[in-house]
VOGU-3710 file (C-alpha; in Angstrom, 3 decimals, decimal comma):
1> mptnysqkia> -11,048/-39,301/2,649  -8,400/-41,563/4,132  -8,390/-41,740/7,663  -4,854/-41,292/8,392  -5,330/-37,976/7,846  -8,079/-37,319/10,137  -5,131/-39,407/12,222  -1,809/-37,971/11,383  -3,972/-34,285/12,252  -5,429/-35,214/15,451
11> qqmnlrpqqv> -1,285/-36,377/16,384  -0,110/-32,967/15,569  -3,220/-31,089/17,262  -2,913/-33,471/20,052  -6,626/-33,659/19,343  -8,661/-36,607/19,224  -9,007/-38,521/15,966  -12,964/-38,748/16,037  -13,280/-34,734/16,609  -10,573/-34,037/13,379
21> aatielldag> -12,707/-36,670/11,127  -16,148/-34,662/12,239  -14,948/-31,122/11,862  -13,452/-31,759/8,526  -16,644/-33,928/7,112  -19,244/-30,589/8,600  -16,365/-28,319/6,596  -16,550/-31,038/3,852  -20,461/-30,343/3,531  -19,959/-26,843/2,567
31> ntlpfvaryr> -20,121/-25,410/6,384  -18,670/-22,193/7,156  -15,538/-22,005/9,380  -17,717/-19,766/11,526  -20,635/-20,903/11,790  -19,040/-24,561/12,772  -16,588/-23,181/15,390  -20,149/-21,241/17,213  -22,839/-24,043/16,633  -21,674/-27,252/16,203
41> kevtgslded> -19,266/-27,741/19,436  -21,107/-30,865/20,648  -19,610/-32,169/17,010  -16,431/-30,345/16,905  -15,279/-30,790/20,812  -15,381/-27,277/21,282  -12,512/-26,293/18,890  -12,629/-22,992/17,987  -11,581/-20,497/14,729  -8,191/-20,795/15,031
51> qirklldsvt> -7,970/-24,503/15,785  -9,946/-24,824/13,254  -8,427/-23,028/10,666  -5,195/-24,913/11,314  -6,814/-28,214/10,918  -8,543/-27,041/7,322  -4,619/-25,893/6,517  -3,637/-28,938/7,550  -6,125/-31,140/5,405  -5,925/-29,080/2,401
61> kmralderrd> -1,963/-29,657/2,266  -2,452/-33,296/2,469  -5,077/-33,581/0,142  -2,336/-31,774/-2,155  0,825/-33,700/-0,864  -1,260/-37,021/-2,065  -2,742/-35,104/-5,559  1,160/-34,426/-6,271  2,103/-38,451/-4,811  -0,114/-39,940/-7,257
71> tilktideqg> 1,463/-37,694/-10,040  4,338/-38,518/-9,152  3,982/-42,443/-9,287  2,067/-42,674/-12,428  4,656/-40,249/-13,716  7,669/-42,880/-13,355  5,364/-45,732/-13,759  4,613/-44,378/-17,418  8,989/-44,477/-17,723  8,829/-48,120/-16,583
81> kltpdlrqqi> 10,750/-47,292/-13,603  8,693/-47,653/-10,823  10,117/-50,220/-8,366  8,355/-51,725/-5,306  10,740/-50,494/-3,348  10,417/-47,161/-4,715  6,379/-47,012/-5,021  6,690/-47,608/-1,122  9,214/-44,601/-0,543  6,993/-42,546/-2,560
91> eqastttale> 4,151/-43,688/-0,495  5,736/-42,904/2,798  7,199/-39,327/1,756  5,110/-37,148/4,011  6,633/-33,464/3,130  6,354/-32,058/-0,406  10,128/-31,609/-0,024  10,861/-35,316/0,592  8,472/-36,472/-2,630  10,309/-34,026/-4,570
101> dlyqpykpkr> 13,572/-35,208/-3,640  12,503/-38,877/-4,864  10,940/-37,650/-7,998  13,863/-35,562/-9,467  16,205/-38,743/-10,635  12,958/-39,252/-12,730  11,613/-35,739/-13,363  11,664/-34,807/-17,355  14,433/-32,307/-18,178  16,067/-30,026/-20,193
111> rtrataarek> 18,907/-30,804/-21,965  21,993/-31,458/-19,953  25,789/-32,549/-19,773  25,047/-36,191/-18,858  22,313/-36,512/-21,133  24,046/-35,902/-23,978  26,878/-38,327/-22,475  24,685/-40,687/-22,148  23,452/-41,007/-25,820  27,349/-41,382/-26,833
121> glqgladlim> 27,013/-44,548/-24,844  28,487/-43,163/-21,472  26,658/-44,848/-18,795  28,025/-48,062/-18,405  31,553/-46,494/-17,452  29,944/-43,940/-15,163  28,298/-47,027/-13,939  31,995/-48,755/-12,976  33,133/-45,224/-11,476  29,968/-44,753/-9,237
131> sqkqgnqrie> 30,793/-49,386/-8,181  34,298/-47,589/-7,355  35,403/-51,899/-8,287  38,574/-52,980/-7,763  41,471/-54,606/-9,994  44,718/-53,879/-11,710  42,911/-52,818/-14,902  43,997/-49,202/-15,362  41,776/-46,545/-15,837  43,041/-45,941/-19,848
141> elaknylnad> 42,350/-49,116/-20,583  38,777/-49,509/-18,933  37,615/-46,308/-20,936  38,874/-47,395/-24,385  35,638/-50,072/-24,207  33,337/-47,121/-24,642  35,212/-44,717/-27,194  33,395/-44,605/-30,746  32,409/-42,526/-33,375  30,780/-39,932/-30,619
151> vasveealng> 33,682/-39,819/-28,401  37,217/-40,033/-29,511  39,748/-39,990/-26,367  39,921/-41,906/-23,194  39,819/-37,821/-21,499  36,159/-37,465/-23,527  35,320/-40,911/-22,402  35,973/-39,946/-18,702  34,560/-36,618/-18,756  31,328/-37,331/-19,820
161> ardivaetis> 31,076/-40,449/-17,734  31,993/-37,586/-14,645  28,985/-35,968/-15,819  27,032/-38,195/-16,088  28,098/-39,351/-11,922  27,899/-35,957/-11,017  24,043/-35,524/-11,687  23,559/-38,980/-10,166  24,817/-37,646/-6,654  23,278/-34,347/-7,641
171> ddpevrgevr> 19,948/-35,828/-7,817  20,578/-38,812/-4,817  17,396/-37,718/-2,550  19,691/-39,530/0,605  22,410/-36,407/-0,299  20,094/-33,875/-1,105  17,686/-34,588/1,890  21,458/-34,387/4,296  23,086/-31,537/2,702  19,984/-29,150/3,081
181> ekalkwglsq> 19,387/-30,582/6,885  22,980/-29,546/7,373  22,835/-26,199/5,485  19,891/-25,008/7,403  21,463/-25,827/10,700  24,857/-25,014/9,850  24,891/-23,081/7,083  25,677/-18,992/6,666  23,700/-16,698/5,398  25,876/-13,854/4,221
191> sakvpdaedp> 24,943/-10,777/2,407  27,398/-7,947/0,566  26,792/-4,575/-1,100  26,774/-4,377/-4,955  29,664/-2,562/-5,611  28,773/1,174/-6,768  24,500/0,325/-5,897  22,652/3,466/-5,030  21,520/3,189/-1,528  20,910/7,360/0,097
201> kgtyqlyyef> 19,681/6,677/2,824  21,128/3,911/3,869  18,061/1,545/4,577  20,209/-1,538/3,756  23,700/-0,447/5,845  23,200/-3,270/8,467  23,224/-5,897/5,585  26,390/-4,490/3,793  28,535/-6,878/5,468  26,011/-9,069/7,041
211> eyridrvkpy> 26,856/-13,255/8,268  24,733/-14,857/10,449  23,950/-18,989/11,023  21,029/-19,669/8,750  19,177/-21,187/12,151  19,164/-17,634/14,028  18,618/-15,036/11,111  15,329/-12,889/11,936  12,611/-13,119/9,503  11,776/-9,425/9,304
221> qilalnrges> 16,010/-9,884/8,467  15,067/-12,441/5,840  12,646/-9,954/4,008  14,824/-7,435/4,185  17,706/-9,373/2,810  15,555/-10,182/0,099  14,275/-6,543/-0,799  17,602/-5,492/-1,032  18,974/-8,444/-3,553  15,705/-7,531/-5,803
231> ekvlrvrvnv> 16,913/-3,930/-5,120  19,759/-4,732/-6,815  21,831/-3,292/-3,315  22,279/-6,774/-1,677  24,355/-9,939/-3,079  23,045/-12,479/-0,883  24,244/-15,998/-0,554  24,125/-19,775/1,597  27,279/-20,581/2,400  27,496/-24,365/3,126
241> adrdwlqaiq> 31,107/-25,527/4,587  32,615/-28,534/2,497  32,785/-31,140/5,232  29,018/-30,780/5,329  28,219/-31,439/1,824  31,665/-33,818/1,468  30,587/-36,132/4,503  26,449/-36,031/2,611  28,088/-37,517/-0,604  30,817/-39,729/0,863
251> qkfrpnhrsp> 27,795/-41,690/3,068  26,512/-42,829/-0,331  29,428/-42,420/-3,212  32,810/-43,383/-0,898  35,716/-43,344/-3,443  37,739/-46,949/-2,306  40,823/-45,925/-2,760  41,971/-49,508/-4,011  39,752/-48,993/-7,252  41,884/-46,999/-10,196
261> laeqiemaat> 38,405/-45,018/-10,319  38,935/-43,588/-6,599  40,215/-39,924/-8,377  36,961/-40,072/-10,805  34,335/-40,064/-8,052  35,926/-37,502/-6,022  36,592/-35,219/-9,012  32,951/-36,187/-9,762  31,306/-34,982/-6,391  33,389/-32,016/-6,705
271> daakrlllpa> 31,801/-30,984/-9,863  28,128/-32,126/-8,757  28,459/-30,394/-5,699  29,814/-26,962/-7,011  27,613/-26,883/-10,448  24,408/-28,765/-9,603  24,153/-29,685/-5,750  24,678/-26,337/-3,745  22,829/-24,120/-6,012  19,850/-26,029/-5,898
281> ierdvrailt> 20,217/-26,016/-2,038  20,996/-22,688/-1,921  17,556/-22,100/-4,051  15,878/-24,731/-1,513  17,015/-22,950/2,047  16,263/-19,351/0,599  13,020/-20,394/-0,276  12,244/-22,367/3,141  13,627/-19,297/4,491  11,555/-17,006/2,766
291> eqaedhaiqv> 8,610/-19,046/3,132  8,941/-18,969/6,827  9,748/-15,415/6,508  6,394/-14,854/4,842  4,475/-16,990/7,343  5,291/-14,841/10,170  4,917/-11,958/8,389  1,510/-12,320/7,308  1,063/-13,923/10,661  2,166/-10,112/12,334
301> fadnlrglll> 0,017/-8,408/10,202  -3,090/-10,495/10,500  -3,058/-10,201/14,610  -2,748/-6,551/14,469  -5,563/-6,562/11,973  -7,633/-8,471/14,184  -6,567/-5,607/17,132  -7,678/-2,914/14,698  -10,840/-4,560/14,191  -11,960/-5,474/17,863
311> qpplagqtvm> -11,152/-1,547/18,855  -14,373/-0,718/20,251  -17,285/1,144/18,895  -17,964/5,065/20,875  -21,669/4,545/19,896  -24,012/7,079/20,824  -21,816/9,745/19,558  -21,879/12,991/16,799  -18,471/13,353/15,317  -16,714/15,313/13,297
321> gidpayrtgc> -13,890/14,045/11,211  -11,109/15,746/9,930  -8,837/15,107/7,160  -5,406/16,951/7,788  -3,915/18,774/4,687  -1,481/22,106/4,271  -2,053/23,619/1,286  -5,319/21,401/-0,100  -7,066/22,515/3,253  -8,782/20,118/5,986
331> kvavvdatgk> -11,897/18,650/4,674  -14,190/18,232/7,706  -17,624/15,940/8,081  -19,763/15,767/10,625  -21,602/12,326/10,535  -24,736/11,530/13,373  -24,709/8,422/15,597  -25,660/6,051/12,370  -23,055/7,268/10,230  -24,978/9,246/8,651
341> vldtitiyph> -23,583/12,081/6,779  -24,975/16,029/8,111  -22,352/18,473/6,996  -19,206/19,025/5,623  -16,517/21,759/4,565  -13,493/22,825/3,960  -11,268/24,957/6,450  -7,515/26,328/5,574  -5,844/26,539/9,251  -2,621/25,734/8,211
351> qpqnrqqeal> 0,509/26,995/5,791  0,251/28,950/3,009  -2,968/30,259/3,744  -2,711/30,070/7,711  -6,410/31,059/8,030  -6,606/29,353/12,058  -9,233/32,184/13,475  -11,285/31,574/10,477  -11,009/27,887/11,183  -11,861/28,105/15,053
361> dtlaqlitrh> -15,040/29,474/14,247  -16,097/26,996/11,640  -15,557/24,251/13,698  -17,110/26,302/16,712  -20,370/26,653/14,539  -20,606/23,034/13,627  -20,324/21,816/16,771  -22,813/24,211/18,133  -25,288/23,602/15,133  -24,352/19,648/15,146
371> kvtliaigng> -24,172/18,965/18,585  -20,975/17,195/18,195  -19,578/15,204/21,038  -16,510/13,928/19,564  -13,899/14,915/17,438  -11,802/12,403/15,407  -8,597/13,610/13,350  -6,763/11,408/10,713  -3,506/10,673/11,674  -1,688/11,538/8,288
381> tasreteqlv> 0,308/14,565/7,018  -0,173/18,027/8,861  -2,114/15,681/11,832  -0,265/17,049/14,533  -0,994/20,913/13,308  -4,279/19,661/13,232  -4,734/18,260/16,694  -2,836/21,280/18,437  -5,912/24,035/16,526  -8,051/21,070/17,910
391> aeltrrmqdi> -6,711/21,062/21,206  -7,519/24,875/21,201  -11,079/24,307/20,722  -11,150/21,756/23,489  -9,989/24,735/25,667  -12,828/26,773/24,451  -15,783/24,745/24,402  -16,423/22,533/27,114  -17,504/18,502/26,877  -15,895/18,354/24,033
401> hylmvneaga> -12,784/15,840/23,300  -10,785/14,245/20,434  -9,085/11,249/19,563  -6,564/10,650/16,629  -7,715/7,985/13,956  -5,097/5,524/11,932  -6,517/7,055/8,573  -4,495/4,249/6,168  -7,082/3,098/3,552  -9,194/6,005/3,713
411> svysasplar> -7,744/7,697/0,681  -8,195/3,920/-1,106  -11,935/4,203/0,103  -12,891/7,520/-0,817  -12,122/6,638/-4,792  -13,868/3,182/-4,749  -16,710/2,430/-6,754  -18,218/1,371/-2,650  -17,284/5,158/-1,739  -18,923/6,324/-5,642
421> eelpeldvtl> -21,918/4,550/-4,518  -22,363/5,347/-0,481  -21,709/9,114/-0,441  -22,521/9,610/-4,240  -22,914/13,591/-3,641  -19,544/14,308/-2,154  -16,482/14,885/-3,269  -13,702/12,241/-3,601  -11,680/14,573/-1,207  -14,305/14,964/1,785
431> rgavsiarra> -15,451/11,225/1,468  -12,145/10,613/3,399  -13,508/12,850/6,029  -16,505/11,237/6,076  -14,432/7,465/6,860  -12,459/8,563/9,494  -15,530/9,998/11,185  -16,921/6,852/11,501  -13,921/4,870/12,030  -14,102/6,671/15,350
441> ldplaelvki> -18,400/5,472/15,530  -17,624/1,281/14,872  -14,109/1,359/13,175  -14,980/-2,792/12,260  -17,605/-1,400/9,899  -16,014/1,106/8,383  -12,966/-0,673/7,782  -14,181/-3,534/6,080  -15,003/-1,755/3,214  -10,975/-1,389/2,296
451> dpksigvgly> -8,799/-4,539/1,263  -7,309/-5,078/4,426  -4,045/-4,577/2,455  -4,384/-0,850/2,330  -5,126/-0,359/6,369  -1,054/-0,816/6,847  -1,035/-2,396/10,127  1,668/-5,250/9,016  5,876/-5,738/8,224  6,784/-5,869/4,259
461> qhdvnqkqle> 3,421/-6,372/3,569  4,630/-5,868/-0,086  7,085/-8,305/-0,450  5,018/-11,288/0,701  2,638/-14,107/-1,222  -0,097/-11,743/-1,957  -2,454/-14,591/-2,457  -1,855/-16,309/1,246  -1,894/-12,505/2,444  -4,669/-11,611/1,008
471> aaldnvveit> -6,742/-15,255/2,025  -5,403/-14,427/5,652  -6,589/-11,076/6,289  -9,757/-12,325/4,527  -10,060/-15,405/7,695  -8,928/-12,447/9,763  -12,217/-9,948/8,539  -14,779/-12,799/8,353  -14,033/-14,139/12,089  -13,615/-10,723/13,801
481> vnhvgvdlnt> -17,222/-9,564/11,759  -18,926/-12,989/12,740  -17,157/-12,811/16,292  -18,955/-9,507/17,053  -22,658/-10,308/15,254  -23,563/-7,685/12,390  -27,211/-5,251/12,955  -29,173/-6,925/9,895  -30,766/-3,216/9,467  -28,049/-1,045/9,511
491> asaallthva> -25,269/-2,934/8,238  -23,960/-2,041/4,909  -23,717/-4,692/1,884  -19,750/-4,375/2,517  -20,187/-5,490/6,067  -22,984/-8,067/5,323  -20,446/-9,941/2,907  -18,381/-11,503/5,460  -20,867/-12,433/7,599  -21,159/-16,805/7,102
501> gigpkladai> -23,236/-17,966/4,550  -23,622/-14,860/2,556  -20,770/-13,421/-0,131  -21,424/-10,244/-1,937  -24,095/-11,232/-4,404  -26,576/-11,847/-1,372  -24,761/-9,178/0,807  -26,770/-7,038/-2,107  -29,868/-8,230/-2,754  -30,695/-8,107/1,325
511> vayrnangpf> -29,754/-4,224/1,389  -32,117/-4,548/-2,113  -34,612/-6,239/0,078  -34,209/-3,892/3,099  -34,520/-0,598/0,785  -37,753/-1,901/-0,853  -39,547/-2,851/2,607  -38,220/-1,074/5,480  -36,302/-2,691/8,232  -36,447/-6,236/9,138
521> kslselkkvp> -38,473/-7,552/12,260  -37,721/-10,779/12,280  -34,568/-12,912/11,138  -36,989/-15,013/9,473  -38,362/-12,504/7,050  -34,659/-12,991/5,348  -36,052/-16,011/4,086  -37,777/-13,784/1,764  -34,614/-12,681/0,288  -34,574/-14,110/-3,592
531> glgpkafeqa> -31,644/-16,202/-3,551  -31,243/-16,815/0,183  -32,614/-19,965/0,370  -32,342/-22,783/3,864  -28,449/-22,989/3,596  -27,485/-19,910/3,460  -30,031/-18,848/6,404  -28,699/-21,586/8,354  -25,269/-20,165/7,896  -25,543/-16,866/8,443
541> agflrirdgs> -28,796/-16,307/10,742  -26,714/-16,752/14,017  -24,469/-14,333/13,334  -27,044/-11,317/12,556  -29,156/-9,343/15,017  -32,249/-7,697/14,924  -32,671/-4,760/17,414  -36,097/-3,963/18,685  -37,908/-6,643/16,424  -40,598/-8,999/16,833
551> epldntaihp> -38,266/-11,577/17,912  -36,332/-10,869/21,289  -34,165/-13,559/20,745  -32,962/-12,029/17,397  -30,887/-9,612/19,268  -28,688/-12,649/20,450  -25,608/-14,251/19,338  -28,401/-17,734/19,778  -29,157/-19,101/16,624  -32,818/-19,760/15,884
561> esykiakail> -32,500/-23,439/15,226  -32,380/-23,144/19,101  -34,771/-20,726/20,037  -36,951/-23,500/21,439  -34,604/-24,315/24,153  -33,550/-20,762/24,902  -37,474/-20,045/25,179  -37,951/-23,293/27,210  -35,213/-22,079/29,659  -36,467/-18,509/29,556
571> kqmklkdrat> -40,476/-20,189/31,208  -38,740/-21,985/33,373  -36,603/-19,038/34,797  -39,907/-17,395/34,814  -37,972/-14,448/32,984  -39,198/-11,574/30,999  -37,988/-10,951/27,486  -37,076/-7,213/28,538  -35,682/-8,295/31,851  -33,105/-6,345/33,394
581> laereaaind> -29,595/-7,222/33,366  -29,684/-7,594/36,907  -32,599/-10,018/36,856  -31,463/-12,115/34,223  -27,797/-12,491/36,084  -29,762/-13,684/39,553  -32,607/-16,145/37,519  -29,403/-17,475/35,869  -27,759/-18,252/38,989  -30,576/-19,589/40,382
591> lrlrqsledm> -31,143/-21,912/38,416  -27,355/-22,977/37,925  -27,502/-23,714/41,925  -30,628/-25,667/41,191  -28,977/-27,709/38,803  -26,016/-29,195/37,293  -25,020/-27,886/33,807  -24,960/-31,606/32,482  -28,210/-32,295/34,170  -30,119/-28,963/32,514
601> akdfntgvpt> -28,464/-29,922/29,057  -30,127/-33,588/29,294  -33,643/-31,864/30,567  -33,177/-29,314/27,735  -32,358/-32,396/25,254  -29,262/-29,814/24,269  -24,875/-30,272/24,161  -22,873/-28,614/27,507  -21,587/-26,361/25,015  -24,640/-25,336/23,305
611> lkdileqlar> -26,725/-24,677/26,801  -23,967/-22,233/28,135  -23,735/-19,999/25,180  -27,146/-20,066/25,394  -27,186/-19,138/28,863  -24,507/-16,590/28,786  -26,406/-14,673/26,250  -30,006/-14,957/27,952  -27,672/-12,707/31,021  -26,769/-10,433/28,403
621> pgrdpredlp> -29,030/-10,501/25,627  -27,279/-7,898/22,339  -23,938/-7,354/24,057  -20,852/-6,457/22,154  -17,758/-8,601/22,969  -15,839/-5,058/22,173  -17,173/-3,427/24,742  -15,417/-5,622/27,291  -12,086/-3,888/25,476  -10,470/-0,468/26,686
631> apilrsdvls> -12,273/2,049/24,992  -9,852/4,739/23,071  -7,730/7,293/24,307  -10,029/10,399/24,346  -7,688/13,620/24,754  -8,778/17,296/25,244  -4,869/18,498/24,565  -1,620/18,034/22,726  2,204/17,339/23,707  4,802/17,855/21,645
641> medlqtgmkl> 8,208/16,087/21,930  10,002/19,306/24,117  7,020/18,442/26,730  8,118/15,042/27,307  10,829/14,281/30,142  12,598/10,713/31,011  10,565/9,136/33,461  7,324/10,549/32,295  4,458/8,162/32,458  1,536/8,133/29,856
651> ngtvrnvvdf> -1,585/6,255/28,436  -0,931/5,131/24,639  -2,683/3,327/22,323  -0,590/0,590/20,461  -0,704/1,483/17,023  1,875/-1,220/14,988  3,457/-4,426/16,073  6,291/-6,076/14,662  9,265/-8,178/15,339  11,390/-5,837/17,166
661> gafidigvkq> 8,572/-4,414/19,570  5,313/-1,736/19,424  4,914/1,474/17,904  2,378/3,745/20,480  0,640/6,718/19,803  1,280/8,992/23,312  -0,396/11,805/21,781  2,682/13,394/20,068  4,210/13,974/16,802  5,763/10,623/16,628
671> dgllhrsqip> 5,201/7,375/17,898  7,198/5,881/20,327  9,164/2,789/20,015  8,440/0,034/23,187  11,168/-2,268/22,153  10,618/-6,179/22,490  13,296/-6,283/25,133  11,173/-3,645/27,272  7,928/-6,141/27,233  7,675/-9,161/29,758
681> rdaqvgvgev> 7,963/-12,262/27,825  4,153/-13,875/29,012  2,768/-10,140/28,186  0,965/-9,999/24,708  0,270/-6,674/23,280  -2,101/-5,966/20,348  -2,751/-2,827/18,276  -5,376/-0,784/19,532  -4,964/-1,986/22,977  -4,582/0,763/26,191
691> leveilnvdi> -0,810/0,764/27,392  0,402/2,896/30,154  4,659/3,344/29,112  7,410/5,282/30,534  9,256/7,520/28,600  12,705/6,307/28,841  14,919/8,545/25,818  13,692/11,254/23,360  15,857/11,939/20,486  14,373/15,047/19,098
701> ergriglgwv> 16,616/15,591/16,336  16,145/11,974/14,722  12,402/12,235/16,118  12,591/8,857/18,158  10,824/8,199/21,278  11,955/4,842/23,840  9,664/3,827/26,093  9,337/1,314/28,840  6,933/-1,237/30,394  5,081/0,040/33,530
//
């Protein structure tokens, strides 16, 4: 690996080159990102997952750039046109755009007007036009020297020569770079409605007469313009002022008014701009803007997904899940605290059947029979009517609460091979109710069974680069699963798949071994799973948990490679394996009072970062990091939009975060919008967070609720 990779990345990310080089070496050796971030902090200098991901992305792009650079050098060299100066420029190009600009004049092209002119022997005349040589010769006399069997007239010769000059100007890397830079800074993004185009809902009305400076257009506007264009509602263009492209061209191809060929280069420059350069720059600018907008949209989706996956579990509950519907009835499933299905049924409380009393009686019987402690209602069609039904039920029965659950993707899961395998005895419609109930118990464990793109917490998710989106969302799932940790004895294959070092094949092998041999008693037993070698064990072990196993440390995030150190610390603290949290915290505080972390790390022959992690785990073994986040809002009554009054303060759950604000479930049919103008600059709002908000305005007709920050 060239040493300049680590130096460049260190400069970009404000890190030490040795730190970057060591991290890249670990990743190149086949170590997973979660493992490197968590268990190799001494080597990486305690870089977190996001920093390592950025570092990995940077080195991947640099390697791809160097591969492209080598290809270009080889291609130009084979043409016999690679001069020392050009080689130096190509070797120093730091971006793909700069590299492609340098390659443009040498890129194999389809047959062009300039190609035809060169074949007719007009390159010499084109060179004269570009040199702007002074003299007294008339233009006709200069052009006559290039007449031949293929070029019958002076006019034809000049036309052909100008075609060559125009292509040369358009292909010039300095001209391209300058015009592109000016377009990105001063150009205008414009759109207009295509005449007679249909837009019945007025979806793109804001863009019928749209004009904005390119550097001020928002990412969501770019994606909206692209979609409107693809649906043939909008015509979109990039407008670069004449002065900007003319100035860029004349810096290198300036007319000399003492030359008889001055007018020819001016004509060629105008032709180059209108026919070749500006269309190419427009494509470049729109591609750059689209890439930036997609990157932004993907990041928003990823952040929202992370918030959704990190919602706290409601452990220990017996949950009734309800998948609402009208005509086909509400599907109901009861699951125990482990997610096992206890009962299923369909009720018909809504139109057209309207069997509400029967539905209430049925739900009450199920609650009593299975000791249900919580009801989870999907937030789709008929959800608010179902909520009203459940609210009536909670008034009749004590200690029963409900919550609204984001059901996005439940139908996708219901029809999936995984759902058929997990719930073979259930009809596809009832599996959705099971998924809703399990999402309340443990959102992460259930949501990993669904393609992240189906969860629906993004903006323009179908318009962005799908491969890039999938990679980003898979990364979020991987980081989140390993951050939380996975119970080896209860996790599904879908969840185990995302544990560092495992993947689908080993996940199936682990579940098969568990089914055949019973629960794992220790992490070391994992080595008996067919196909799971030392490398996979090293990568995965720290992220797996065994509760009440033969080794208490297996229920912590301490890696087995550090068990010896952890046991030595426990021995020095004289702390029992089953000590209470208060006893543990007191013993660790006492130890830290007697000795600094640095001295302690030397005594135990480990690094300070690893020591701190071990002490944290010994203080709170088995802790789920999601426990520190606000619990979901449990409700016992329902509000309507008519109940809302300006100034009313309510707690709500953030359902989606977009560029212009956050949509918040406040317990009525329609989510309220907390506009970005209402969110303090230093505040971070994420999906799943519980916020106190104030009602600013209610528009019942349009179904809109404006919220303010409290």
